[in-house]
Biopython code that builds the backbone (N, CA, C, O; Angstrom):
import numpy as np
from Bio.PDB.StructureBuilder import StructureBuilder

atoms = [
    (1, "MET", "N", (81.661, 87.283, 60.664)),
    (1, "MET", "CA", (81.453, 86.551, 61.877)),
    (1, "MET", "C", (82.758, 86.564, 62.684)),
    (1, "MET", "O", (83.830, 86.287, 62.146)),
    (2, "THR", "N", (82.657, 86.882, 63.959)),
    (2, "THR", "CA", (83.806, 86.878, 64.847)),
    (2, "THR", "C", (83.935, 85.518, 65.509)),
    (2, "THR", "O", (82.953, 84.968, 66.009)),
    (3, "ILE", "N", (85.127, 84.984, 65.512)),
    (3, "ILE", "CA", (85.386, 83.718, 66.182)),
    (3, "ILE", "C", (86.303, 83.999, 67.358)),
    (3, "ILE", "O", (87.397, 84.541, 67.194)),
    (4, "PHE", "N", (85.845, 83.625, 68.550)),
    (4, "PHE", "CA", (86.626, 83.851, 69.749)),
    (4, "PHE", "C", (87.432, 82.599, 70.075)),
    (4, "PHE", "O", (86.921, 81.484, 69.966)),
    (5, "PRO", "N", (88.704, 82.780, 70.480)),
    (5, "PRO", "CA", (89.536, 81.623, 70.821)),
    (5, "PRO", "C", (88.989, 80.855, 72.027)),
    (5, "PRO", "O", (88.538, 81.454, 73.003)),
    (6, "PHE", "N", (89.036, 79.535, 71.947)),
    (6, "PHE", "CA", (88.607, 78.670, 73.032)),
    (6, "PHE", "C", (89.781, 77.777, 73.406)),
    (6, "PHE", "O", (90.354, 77.105, 72.549)),
    (7, "GLU", "N", (90.134, 77.772, 74.678)),
    (7, "GLU", "CA", (91.241, 76.964, 75.157)),
    (7, "GLU", "C", (90.711, 75.886, 76.091)),
    (7, "GLU", "O", (90.053, 76.191, 77.085)),
    (8, "ILE", "N", (90.994, 74.634, 75.776)),
    (8, "ILE", "CA", (90.581, 73.529, 76.646)),
    (8, "ILE", "C", (91.546, 73.466, 77.817)),
    (8, "ILE", "O", (92.762, 73.423, 77.628)),
    (9, "LYS", "N", (90.999, 73.461, 79.030)),
    (9, "LYS", "CA", (91.802, 73.447, 80.254)),
    (9, "LYS", "C", (91.956, 72.040, 80.822)),
    (9, "LYS", "O", (93.025, 71.683, 81.317)),
    (10, "ALA", "N", (90.887, 71.237, 80.751)),
    (10, "ALA", "CA", (90.930, 69.882, 81.300)),
    (10, "ALA", "C", (89.875, 69.033, 80.614)),
    (10, "ALA", "O", (88.852, 69.541, 80.154)),
    (11, "THR", "N", (90.137, 67.737, 80.552)),
    (11, "THR", "CA", (89.167, 66.798, 79.997)),
    (11, "THR", "C", (89.089, 65.574, 80.892)),
    (11, "THR", "O", (90.041, 65.209, 81.582)),
    (12, "GLU", "N", (87.927, 64.963, 80.853)),
    (12, "GLU", "CA", (87.723, 63.667, 81.503)),
    (12, "GLU", "C", (86.654, 62.958, 80.697)),
    (12, "GLU", "O", (85.489, 63.353, 80.729)),
    (13, "GLY", "N", (87.033, 61.921, 79.980)),
    (13, "GLY", "CA", (86.097, 61.279, 79.055)),
    (13, "GLY", "C", (85.713, 62.286, 77.988)),
    (13, "GLY", "O", (86.581, 62.899, 77.365)),
    (14, "LYS", "N", (84.413, 62.459, 77.774)),
    (14, "LYS", "CA", (83.938, 63.435, 76.785)),
    (14, "LYS", "C", (83.693, 64.812, 77.402)),
    (14, "LYS", "O", (83.372, 65.767, 76.695)),
    (15, "ALA", "N", (83.848, 64.907, 78.726)),
    (15, "ALA", "CA", (83.653, 66.192, 79.402)),
    (15, "ALA", "C", (84.909, 67.047, 79.273)),
    (15, "ALA", "O", (86.019, 66.525, 79.167)),
    (16, "ARG", "N", (84.724, 68.358, 79.282)),
    (16, "ARG", "CA", (85.867, 69.261, 79.222)),
    (16, "ARG", "C", (85.539, 70.571, 79.919)),
    (16, "ARG", "O", (84.376, 70.951, 80.062)),
    (17, "THR", "N", (86.574, 71.235, 80.339)),
    (17, "THR", "CA", (86.446, 72.609, 80.814)),
    (17, "THR", "C", (87.344, 73.451, 79.941)),
    (17, "THR", "O", (88.308, 72.958, 79.355)),
    (18, "GLY", "N", (87.024, 74.706, 79.862)),
    (18, "GLY", "CA", (87.838, 75.566, 79.019)),
    (18, "GLY", "C", (87.581, 77.023, 79.288)),
    (18, "GLY", "O", (86.863, 77.399, 80.215)),
    (19, "THR", "N", (88.188, 77.830, 78.450)),
    (19, "THR", "CA", (88.036, 79.277, 78.547)),
    (19, "THR", "C", (87.792, 79.837, 77.154)),
    (19, "THR", "O", (88.545, 79.570, 76.218)),
    (20, "LEU", "N", (86.731, 80.615, 77.035)),
    (20, "LEU", "CA", (86.409, 81.332, 75.807)),
    (20, "LEU", "C", (86.887, 82.763, 76.013)),
    (20, "LEU", "O", (86.487, 83.417, 76.976)),
    (21, "LYS", "N", (87.732, 83.252, 75.125)),
    (21, "LYS", "CA", (88.303, 84.593, 75.277)),
    (21, "LYS", "C", (87.565, 85.578, 74.381)),
    (21, "LYS", "O", (87.520, 85.410, 73.162)),
    (22, "THR", "N", (86.988, 86.606, 74.994)),
    (22, "THR", "CA", (86.249, 87.636, 74.260)),
    (22, "THR", "C", (86.889, 88.995, 74.537)),
    (22, "THR", "O", (87.671, 89.127, 75.478)),
    (23, "PRO", "N", (86.571, 89.991, 73.738)),
    (23, "PRO", "CA", (87.106, 91.336, 73.990)),
    (23, "PRO", "C", (86.686, 91.896, 75.357)),
    (23, "PRO", "O", (87.373, 92.763, 75.897)),
    (24, "ARG", "N", (85.586, 91.423, 75.916)),
    (24, "ARG", "CA", (85.107, 91.913, 77.219)),
    (24, "ARG", "C", (85.601, 91.068, 78.387)),
    (24, "ARG", "O", (85.342, 91.405, 79.542)),
    (25, "GLY", "N", (86.308, 89.976, 78.106)),
    (25, "GLY", "CA", (86.825, 89.142, 79.181)),
    (25, "GLY", "C", (86.677, 87.669, 78.867)),
    (25, "GLY", "O", (86.082, 87.284, 77.860)),
    (26, "GLU", "N", (87.229, 86.854, 79.745)),
    (26, "GLU", "CA", (87.184, 85.412, 79.558)),
    (26, "GLU", "C", (85.936, 84.810, 80.194)),
    (26, "GLU", "O", (85.448, 85.285, 81.219)),
    (27, "ILE", "N", (85.432, 83.754, 79.562)),
    (27, "ILE", "CA", (84.274, 83.018, 80.072)),
    (27, "ILE", "C", (84.728, 81.591, 80.328)),
    (27, "ILE", "O", (85.111, 80.875, 79.403)),
    (28, "ARG", "N", (84.682, 81.186, 81.585)),
    (28, "ARG", "CA", (85.028, 79.805, 81.920)),
    (28, "ARG", "C", (83.855, 78.901, 81.558)),
    (28, "ARG", "O", (82.695, 79.241, 81.788)),
    (29, "THR", "N", (84.179, 77.743, 80.987)),
    (29, "THR", "CA", (83.129, 76.790, 80.643)),
    (29, "THR", "C", (83.370, 75.488, 81.382)),
    (29, "THR", "O", (84.519, 75.108, 81.606)),
    (30, "PRO", "N", (82.290, 74.790, 81.769)),
    (30, "PRO", "CA", (80.908, 75.205, 81.578)),
    (30, "PRO", "C", (80.640, 76.510, 82.323)),
    (30, "PRO", "O", (81.242, 76.781, 83.363)),
    (31, "ALA", "N", (79.748, 77.297, 81.788)),
    (31, "ALA", "CA", (79.526, 78.650, 82.289)),
    (31, "ALA", "C", (78.323, 78.737, 83.213)),
    (31, "ALA", "O", (77.287, 78.115, 82.979)),
    (32, "PHE", "N", (78.489, 79.522, 84.263)),
    (32, "PHE", "CA", (77.389, 79.943, 85.121)),
    (32, "PHE", "C", (76.953, 81.285, 84.562)),
    (32, "PHE", "O", (77.686, 82.269, 84.665)),
    (33, "MET", "N", (75.751, 81.337, 83.963)),
    (33, "MET", "CA", (75.292, 82.546, 83.289)),
    (33, "MET", "C", (73.945, 82.993, 83.850)),
    (33, "MET", "O", (72.900, 82.544, 83.380)),
    (34, "PRO", "N", (73.961, 83.876, 84.855)),
    (34, "PRO", "CA", (72.695, 84.380, 85.387)),
    (34, "PRO", "C", (71.938, 85.177, 84.331)),
    (34, "PRO", "O", (72.532, 85.768, 83.429)),
    (35, "VAL", "N", (70.634, 85.180, 84.461)),
    (35, "VAL", "CA", (69.779, 85.914, 83.535)),
    (35, "VAL", "C", (69.517, 87.303, 84.084)),
    (35, "VAL", "O", (68.927, 87.467, 85.151)),
    (36, "GLY", "N", (69.965, 88.294, 83.339)),
    (36, "GLY", "CA", (69.674, 89.692, 83.663)),
    (36, "GLY", "C", (68.559, 90.151, 82.741)),
    (36, "GLY", "O", (68.793, 90.931, 81.818)),
    (37, "THR", "N", (67.359, 89.673, 82.985)),
    (37, "THR", "CA", (66.229, 89.822, 82.069)),
    (37, "THR", "C", (66.118, 91.225, 81.479)),
    (37, "THR", "O", (66.104, 91.384, 80.258)),
    (38, "ALA", "N", (66.041, 92.220, 82.318)),
    (38, "ALA", "CA", (65.892, 93.596, 81.828)),
    (38, "ALA", "C", (67.111, 94.424, 82.212)),
    (38, "ALA", "O", (66.984, 95.583, 82.608)),
    (39, "GLY", "N", (68.291, 93.823, 82.091)),
    (39, "GLY", "CA", (69.516, 94.545, 82.400)),
    (39, "GLY", "C", (69.915, 94.456, 83.859)),
    (39, "GLY", "O", (70.812, 95.173, 84.301)),
    (40, "THR", "N", (69.262, 93.588, 84.611)),
    (40, "THR", "CA", (69.606, 93.409, 86.014)),
    (40, "THR", "C", (69.359, 91.967, 86.419)),
    (40, "THR", "O", (68.406, 91.339, 85.956)),
    (41, "VAL", "N", (70.214, 91.446, 87.279)),
    (41, "VAL", "CA", (69.993, 90.134, 87.868)),
    (41, "VAL", "C", (69.238, 90.389, 89.158)),
    (41, "VAL", "O", (69.756, 91.050, 90.058)),
    (42, "LYS", "N", (68.036, 89.881, 89.261)),
    (42, "LYS", "CA", (67.157, 90.186, 90.393)),
    (42, "LYS", "C", (67.829, 89.898, 91.730)),
    (42, "LYS", "O", (68.442, 88.846, 91.910)),
    (43, "ALA", "N", (67.712, 90.831, 92.659)),
    (43, "ALA", "CA", (68.133, 90.730, 94.055)),
    (43, "ALA", "C", (69.644, 90.791, 94.253)),
    (43, "ALA", "O", (70.118, 90.589, 95.371)),
    (44, "LEU", "N", (70.418, 91.067, 93.192)),
    (44, "LEU", "CA", (71.871, 91.151, 93.334)),
    (44, "LEU", "C", (72.413, 92.396, 92.650)),
    (44, "LEU", "O", (71.895, 92.832, 91.622)),
    (45, "TYR", "N", (73.468, 92.965, 93.237)),
    (45, "TYR", "CA", (74.245, 93.979, 92.548)),
    (45, "TYR", "C", (75.227, 93.246, 91.640)),
    (45, "TYR", "O", (75.544, 92.083, 91.888)),
    (46, "MET", "N", (75.708, 93.904, 90.604)),
    (46, "MET", "CA", (76.587, 93.230, 89.657)),
    (46, "MET", "C", (77.900, 92.776, 90.297)),
    (46, "MET", "O", (78.461, 91.768, 89.867)),
    (47, "ASP", "N", (78.407, 93.482, 91.307)),
    (47, "ASP", "CA", (79.612, 92.987, 91.970)),
    (47, "ASP", "C", (79.321, 91.680, 92.704)),
    (47, "ASP", "O", (80.203, 90.829, 92.822)),
    (48, "GLN", "N", (78.093, 91.514, 93.199)),
    (48, "GLN", "CA", (77.711, 90.256, 93.841)),
    (48, "GLN", "C", (77.574, 89.128, 92.813)),
    (48, "GLN", "O", (77.892, 87.975, 93.104)),
    (49, "VAL", "N", (77.103, 89.467, 91.618)),
    (49, "VAL", "CA", (77.009, 88.484, 90.535)),
    (49, "VAL", "C", (78.412, 87.983, 90.197)),
    (49, "VAL", "O", (78.631, 86.781, 90.044)),
    (50, "LYS", "N", (79.355, 88.911, 90.082)),
    (50, "LYS", "CA", (80.751, 88.544, 89.795)),
    (50, "LYS", "C", (81.322, 87.697, 90.929)),
    (50, "LYS", "O", (81.995, 86.697, 90.677)),
    (51, "GLU", "N", (81.056, 88.091, 92.183)),
    (51, "GLU", "CA", (81.554, 87.336, 93.340)),
    (51, "GLU", "C", (80.953, 85.927, 93.404)),
    (51, "GLU", "O", (81.575, 85.011, 93.943)),
    (52, "ALA", "N", (79.747, 85.754, 92.857)),
    (52, "ALA", "CA", (79.097, 84.441, 92.846)),
    (52, "ALA", "C", (79.725, 83.510, 91.799)),
    (52, "ALA", "O", (79.410, 82.321, 91.755)),
    (53, "GLY", "N", (80.603, 84.050, 90.967)),
    (53, "GLY", "CA", (81.316, 83.218, 90.004)),
    (53, "GLY", "C", (80.906, 83.399, 88.558)),
    (53, "GLY", "O", (81.379, 82.662, 87.693)),
    (54, "ALA", "N", (80.046, 84.350, 88.272)),
    (54, "ALA", "CA", (79.607, 84.555, 86.891)),
    (54, "ALA", "C", (80.647, 85.348, 86.102)),
    (54, "ALA", "O", (81.159, 86.361, 86.579)),
    (55, "ASP", "N", (80.951, 84.883, 84.902)),
    (55, "ASP", "CA", (81.827, 85.608, 83.984)),
    (55, "ASP", "C", (81.012, 86.330, 82.919)),
    (55, "ASP", "O", (81.515, 87.228, 82.244)),
    (56, "ILE", "N", (79.751, 85.933, 82.773)),
    (56, "ILE", "CA", (78.884, 86.418, 81.696)),
    (56, "ILE", "C", (77.456, 86.476, 82.230)),
    (56, "ILE", "O", (77.077, 85.684, 83.093)),
    (57, "ILE", "N", (76.670, 87.414, 81.717)),
    (57, "ILE", "CA", (75.242, 87.434, 82.043)),
    (57, "ILE", "C", (74.446, 87.407, 80.741)),
    (57, "ILE", "O", (74.953, 87.750, 79.673)),
    (58, "LEU", "N", (73.197, 86.993, 80.858)),
    (58, "LEU", "CA", (72.303, 86.907, 79.718)),
    (58, "LEU", "C", (71.270, 88.021, 79.810)),
    (58, "LEU", "O", (70.671, 88.227, 80.866)),
    (59, "GLY", "N", (71.058, 88.733, 78.722)),
    (59, "GLY", "CA", (70.004, 89.743, 78.646)),
    (59, "GLY", "C", (68.903, 89.252, 77.729)),
    (59, "GLY", "O", (69.183, 88.685, 76.673)),
    (60, "ASN", "N", (67.664, 89.463, 78.115)),
    (60, "ASN", "CA", (66.521, 89.014, 77.323)),
    (60, "ASN", "C", (66.027, 90.177, 76.463)),
    (60, "ASN", "O", (65.479, 91.153, 76.976)),
    (61, "THR", "N", (66.227, 90.061, 75.164)),
    (61, "THR", "CA", (65.909, 91.148, 74.240)),
    (61, "THR", "C", (64.449, 91.572, 74.305)),
    (61, "THR", "O", (64.145, 92.765, 74.299)),
    (62, "TYR", "N", (63.552, 90.609, 74.365)),
    (62, "TYR", "CA", (62.121, 90.937, 74.416)),
    (62, "TYR", "C", (61.819, 91.831, 75.620)),
    (62, "TYR", "O", (61.172, 92.869, 75.480)),
    (63, "HIS", "N", (62.286, 91.427, 76.795)),
    (63, "HIS", "CA", (61.997, 92.206, 78.003)),
    (63, "HIS", "C", (62.717, 93.554, 77.993)),
    (63, "HIS", "O", (62.173, 94.549, 78.471)),
    (64, "LEU", "N", (63.938, 93.594, 77.450)),
    (64, "LEU", "CA", (64.651, 94.866, 77.349)),
    (64, "LEU", "C", (63.924, 95.833, 76.423)),
    (64, "LEU", "O", (63.907, 97.039, 76.668)),
    (65, "MET", "N", (63.327, 95.309, 75.366)),
    (65, "MET", "CA", (62.594, 96.183, 74.448)),
    (65, "MET", "C", (61.318, 96.726, 75.093)),
    (65, "MET", "O", (60.928, 97.865, 74.837)),
    (66, "LEU", "N", (60.668, 95.909, 75.930)),
    (66, "LEU", "CA", (59.475, 96.387, 76.628)),
    (66, "LEU", "C", (59.823, 97.465, 77.644)),
    (66, "LEU", "O", (59.200, 98.526, 77.703)),
    (67, "ARG", "N", (60.826, 97.160, 78.432)),
    (67, "ARG", "CA", (61.235, 98.059, 79.503)),
    (67, "ARG", "C", (62.670, 97.745, 79.846)),
    (67, "ARG", "O", (62.947, 96.627, 80.279)),
    (68, "PRO", "N", (63.563, 98.630, 79.685)),
    (68, "PRO", "CA", (63.442, 100.078, 79.571)),
    (68, "PRO", "C", (63.282, 100.592, 78.142)),
    (68, "PRO", "O", (62.949, 101.762, 77.953)),
    (69, "GLY", "N", (63.507, 99.759, 77.141)),
    (69, "GLY", "CA", (63.384, 100.182, 75.748)),
    (69, "GLY", "C", (64.741, 100.531, 75.154)),
    (69, "GLY", "O", (65.651, 100.969, 75.859)),
    (70, "ALA", "N", (64.862, 100.328, 73.845)),
    (70, "ALA", "CA", (66.135, 100.537, 73.153)),
    (70, "ALA", "C", (66.617, 101.979, 73.239)),
    (70, "ALA", "O", (67.812, 102.222, 73.407)),
    (71, "GLU", "N", (65.708, 102.932, 73.126)),
    (71, "GLU", "CA", (66.111, 104.341, 73.146)),
    (71, "GLU", "C", (66.710, 104.726, 74.495)),
    (71, "GLU", "O", (67.710, 105.442, 74.551)),
    (72, "ARG", "N", (66.102, 104.253, 75.579)),
    (72, "ARG", "CA", (66.616, 104.575, 76.913)),
    (72, "ARG", "C", (67.962, 103.901, 77.155)),
    (72, "ARG", "O", (68.877, 104.519, 77.699)),
    (73, "VAL", "N", (68.087, 102.638, 76.754)),
    (73, "VAL", "CA", (69.365, 101.934, 76.926)),
    (73, "VAL", "C", (70.461, 102.675, 76.161)),
    (73, "VAL", "O", (71.560, 102.865, 76.683)),
    (74, "LYS", "N", (70.168, 103.095, 74.927)),
    (74, "LYS", "CA", (71.147, 103.832, 74.129)),
    (74, "LYS", "C", (71.504, 105.153, 74.802)),
    (74, "LYS", "O", (72.679, 105.509, 74.890)),
    (75, "ARG", "N", (70.495, 105.877, 75.276)),
    (75, "ARG", "CA", (70.719, 107.168, 75.923)),
    (75, "ARG", "C", (71.585, 107.024, 77.181)),
    (75, "ARG", "O", (72.321, 107.944, 77.540)),
    (76, "LEU", "N", (71.494, 105.877, 77.839)),
    (76, "LEU", "CA", (72.249, 105.643, 79.070)),
    (76, "LEU", "C", (73.606, 104.980, 78.818)),
    (76, "LEU", "O", (74.253, 104.511, 79.755)),
    (77, "GLY", "N", (74.036, 104.942, 77.547)),
    (77, "GLY", "CA", (75.385, 104.489, 77.242)),
    (77, "GLY", "C", (75.513, 103.067, 76.744)),
    (77, "GLY", "O", (76.625, 102.547, 76.654)),
    (78, "GLY", "N", (74.402, 102.424, 76.418)),
    (78, "GLY", "CA", (74.440, 101.047, 75.936)),
    (78, "GLY", "C", (74.135, 100.066, 77.048)),
    (78, "GLY", "O", (74.055, 100.443, 78.217)),
    (79, "LEU", "N", (73.965, 98.813, 76.683)),
    (79, "LEU", "CA", (73.518, 97.806, 77.638)),
    (79, "LEU", "C", (74.532, 97.555, 78.749)),
    (79, "LEU", "O", (74.146, 97.403, 79.908)),
    (80, "HIS", "N", (75.824, 97.510, 78.418)),
    (80, "HIS", "CA", (76.823, 97.290, 79.466)),
    (80, "HIS", "C", (76.801, 98.417, 80.496)),
    (80, "HIS", "O", (76.844, 98.160, 81.699)),
    (81, "SER", "N", (76.738, 99.628, 80.040)),
    (81, "SER", "CA", (76.688, 100.770, 80.952)),
    (81, "SER", "C", (75.389, 100.759, 81.757)),
    (81, "SER", "O", (75.402, 100.963, 82.971)),
    (82, "PHE", "N", (74.285, 100.522, 81.081)),
    (82, "PHE", "CA", (72.977, 100.479, 81.744)),
    (82, "PHE", "C", (72.944, 99.416, 82.842)),
    (82, "PHE", "O", (72.406, 99.650, 83.925)),
    (83, "ALA", "N", (73.524, 98.243, 82.554)),
    (83, "ALA", "CA", (73.493, 97.129, 83.497)),
    (83, "ALA", "C", (74.609, 97.205, 84.540)),
    (83, "ALA", "O", (74.614, 96.439, 85.503)),
    (84, "HIS", "N", (75.548, 98.128, 84.349)),
    (84, "HIS", "CA", (76.721, 98.215, 85.244)),
    (84, "HIS", "C", (77.510, 96.902, 85.235)),
    (84, "HIS", "O", (77.957, 96.427, 86.280)),
    (85, "TRP", "N", (77.672, 96.328, 84.047)),
    (85, "TRP", "CA", (78.389, 95.068, 83.868)),
    (85, "TRP", "C", (79.427, 95.289, 82.781)),
    (85, "TRP", "O", (79.074, 95.622, 81.649)),
    (86, "ASP", "N", (80.710, 95.107, 83.107)),
    (86, "ASP", "CA", (81.746, 95.342, 82.107)),
    (86, "ASP", "C", (82.244, 94.062, 81.453)),
    (86, "ASP", "O", (83.090, 94.116, 80.561)),
    (87, "GLY", "N", (81.734, 92.917, 81.880)),
    (87, "GLY", "CA", (82.158, 91.638, 81.323)),
    (87, "GLY", "C", (81.335, 91.232, 80.117)),
    (87, "GLY", "O", (80.500, 91.995, 79.629)),
    (88, "PRO", "N", (81.581, 90.013, 79.639)),
    (88, "PRO", "CA", (80.817, 89.500, 78.505)),
    (88, "PRO", "C", (79.318, 89.425, 78.814)),
    (88, "PRO", "O", (78.907, 89.186, 79.949)),
    (89, "MET", "N", (78.534, 89.632, 77.786)),
    (89, "MET", "CA", (77.077, 89.592, 77.905)),
    (89, "MET", "C", (76.529, 88.911, 76.656)),
    (89, "MET", "O", (76.998, 89.156, 75.545)),
    (90, "LEU", "N", (75.543, 88.064, 76.852)),
    (90, "LEU", "CA", (74.872, 87.402, 75.737)),
    (90, "LEU", "C", (73.439, 87.894, 75.706)),
    (90, "LEU", "O", (72.749, 87.872, 76.726)),
    (91, "THR", "N", (72.991, 88.332, 74.559)),
    (91, "THR", "CA", (71.580, 88.680, 74.410)),
    (91, "THR", "C", (70.954, 87.685, 73.453)),
    (91, "THR", "O", (71.559, 87.283, 72.460)),
    (92, "ASP", "N", (69.734, 87.298, 73.772)),
    (92, "ASP", "CA", (69.024, 86.380, 72.889)),
    (92, "ASP", "C", (68.327, 87.183, 71.799)),
    (92, "ASP", "O", (68.355, 88.413, 71.808)),
    (93, "SER", "N", (67.720, 86.497, 70.888)),
    (93, "SER", "CA", (67.054, 87.170, 69.770)),
    (93, "SER", "C", (65.689, 87.727, 70.148)),
    (93, "SER", "O", (65.152, 88.580, 69.442)),
    (94, "GLY", "N", (65.126, 87.257, 71.247)),
    (94, "GLY", "CA", (63.762, 87.612, 71.593)),
    (94, "GLY", "C", (62.744, 86.767, 70.845)),
    (94, "GLY", "O", (61.540, 86.933, 71.035)),
    (95, "GLY", "N", (63.214, 85.871, 70.004)),
    (95, "GLY", "CA", (62.320, 85.075, 69.164)),
    (95, "GLY", "C", (61.489, 84.052, 69.903)),
    (95, "GLY", "O", (60.405, 83.697, 69.440)),
    (96, "PHE", "N", (61.962, 83.565, 71.041)),
    (96, "PHE", "CA", (61.196, 82.561, 71.782)),
    (96, "PHE", "C", (59.819, 83.095, 72.153)),
    (96, "PHE", "O", (58.839, 82.349, 72.145)),
    (97, "GLN", "N", (59.740, 84.384, 72.478)),
    (97, "GLN", "CA", (58.464, 84.955, 72.878)),
    (97, "GLN", "C", (57.442, 84.964, 71.743)),
    (97, "GLN", "O", (56.240, 85.057, 71.996)),
    (98, "VAL", "N", (57.901, 84.870, 70.509)),
    (98, "VAL", "CA", (56.961, 84.766, 69.383)),
    (98, "VAL", "C", (56.073, 83.548, 69.585)),
    (98, "VAL", "O", (54.896, 83.567, 69.225)),
    (99, "TRP", "N", (56.638, 82.482, 70.165)),
    (99, "TRP", "CA", (55.869, 81.256, 70.375)),
    (99, "TRP", "C", (55.307, 81.171, 71.790)),
    (99, "TRP", "O", (54.157, 80.770, 71.971)),
    (100, "SER", "N", (56.097, 81.542, 72.793)),
    (100, "SER", "CA", (55.625, 81.401, 74.169)),
    (100, "SER", "C", (54.530, 82.400, 74.515)),
    (100, "SER", "O", (53.726, 82.149, 75.413)),
    (101, "LEU", "N", (54.487, 83.521, 73.819)),
    (101, "LEU", "CA", (53.450, 84.537, 74.064)),
    (101, "LEU", "C", (52.522, 84.666, 72.855)),
    (101, "LEU", "O", (52.087, 85.762, 72.500)),
    (102, "ALA", "N", (52.232, 83.533, 72.237)),
    (102, "ALA", "CA", (51.429, 83.539, 71.007)),
    (102, "ALA", "C", (50.092, 84.241, 71.189)),
    (102, "ALA", "O", (49.591, 84.866, 70.255)),
    (103, "GLN", "N", (49.505, 84.146, 72.387)),
    (103, "GLN", "CA", (48.204, 84.776, 72.628)),
    (103, "GLN", "C", (48.300, 86.300, 72.683)),
    (103, "GLN", "O", (47.280, 86.988, 72.639)),
    (104, "LEU", "N", (49.533, 86.836, 72.779)),
    (104, "LEU", "CA", (49.727, 88.289, 72.878)),
    (104, "LEU", "C", (50.373, 88.888, 71.632)),
    (104, "LEU", "O", (50.834, 90.028, 71.665)),
    (105, "ARG", "N", (50.411, 88.137, 70.538)),
    (105, "ARG", "CA", (51.105, 88.649, 69.370)),
    (105, "ARG", "C", (50.292, 88.499, 68.101)),
    (105, "ARG", "O", (49.398, 87.662, 67.986)),
    (106, "LYS", "N", (50.651, 89.362, 67.148)),
    (106, "LYS", "CA", (50.081, 89.299, 65.813)),
    (106, "LYS", "C", (51.252, 89.240, 64.843)),
    (106, "LYS", "O", (52.155, 90.073, 64.905)),
    (107, "MET", "N", (51.240, 88.257, 63.946)),
    (107, "MET", "CA", (52.296, 88.134, 62.942)),
    (107, "MET", "C", (51.740, 88.502, 61.583)),
    (107, "MET", "O", (50.618, 88.135, 61.235)),
    (108, "ASP", "N", (52.538, 89.234, 60.819)),
    (108, "ASP", "CA", (52.188, 89.533, 59.437)),
    (108, "ASP", "C", (53.477, 89.640, 58.631)),
    (108, "ASP", "O", (54.550, 89.320, 59.143)),
    (109, "ALA", "N", (53.392, 90.077, 57.402)),
    (109, "ALA", "CA", (54.554, 90.136, 56.520)),
    (109, "ALA", "C", (55.615, 91.118, 57.035)),
    (109, "ALA", "O", (56.784, 91.005, 56.668)),
    (110, "ASP", "N", (55.226, 92.065, 57.866)),
    (110, "ASP", "CA", (56.180, 93.058, 58.392)),
    (110, "ASP", "C", (56.874, 92.580, 59.653)),
    (110, "ASP", "O", (57.838, 93.213, 60.085)),
    (111, "GLY", "N", (56.427, 91.486, 60.264)),
    (111, "GLY", "CA", (57.059, 90.981, 61.469)),
    (111, "GLY", "C", (56.041, 90.626, 62.521)),
    (111, "GLY", "O", (54.937, 90.176, 62.216)),
    (112, "VAL", "N", (56.427, 90.835, 63.768)),
    (112, "VAL", "CA", (55.585, 90.458, 64.913)),
    (112, "VAL", "C", (55.290, 91.703, 65.731)),
    (112, "VAL", "O", (56.175, 92.518, 65.992)),
    (113, "THR", "N", (54.037, 91.837, 66.128)),
    (113, "THR", "CA", (53.625, 92.933, 67.018)),
    (113, "THR", "C", (53.047, 92.292, 68.272)),
    (113, "THR", "O", (52.160, 91.443, 68.193)),
    (114, "PHE", "N", (53.563, 92.709, 69.441)),
    (114, "PHE", "CA", (53.100, 92.167, 70.707)),
    (114, "PHE", "C", (52.161, 93.142, 71.397)),
    (114, "PHE", "O", (52.322, 94.359, 71.306)),
    (115, "GLN", "N", (51.189, 92.586, 72.082)),
    (115, "GLN", "CA", (50.336, 93.380, 72.960)),
    (115, "GLN", "C", (50.991, 93.310, 74.338)),
    (115, "GLN", "O", (51.221, 92.220, 74.861)),
    (116, "SER", "N", (51.287, 94.450, 74.919)),
    (116, "SER", "CA", (51.965, 94.461, 76.213)),
    (116, "SER", "C", (51.055, 95.075, 77.263)),
    (116, "SER", "O", (51.439, 95.179, 78.428)),
]
sb = StructureBuilder()
sb.init_structure("model")
sb.init_model(0)
sb.init_chain("A")
sb.init_seg("    ")
for serial, (resi, resn, name, xyz) in enumerate(atoms, 1):
    if name == "N":
        sb.init_residue(resn, " ", resi, " ")
    sb.init_atom(name, np.array(xyz, "f"), 0.0, 1.0, " ", f" {name:<3s}", serial, name[0])
structure = sb.get_structure()
């Protein structure tokens, strides 16, 4: 497990601001983290996302697997290259869709299969 250094910048009562240092860059907290569902933040170029104050974006694994798919993302140089984002990125597990899309999935001992 990798532990990234966190530096507290200011406090007021129980509130605090800080900086999380990652190999891809620093993330100011509390963080403004736009959702780049399928490797893109809708209606913005990544330089505009950065200009809006984002240090990190979120990628949704379920949607990335549907489209464009893992093979295409890999062929295009990985998620950072595909998204044209060189900063920190957080991807979720895709597990929420197991419950939120229950009507479109089948679970068995091998895992979950979605109807798309």
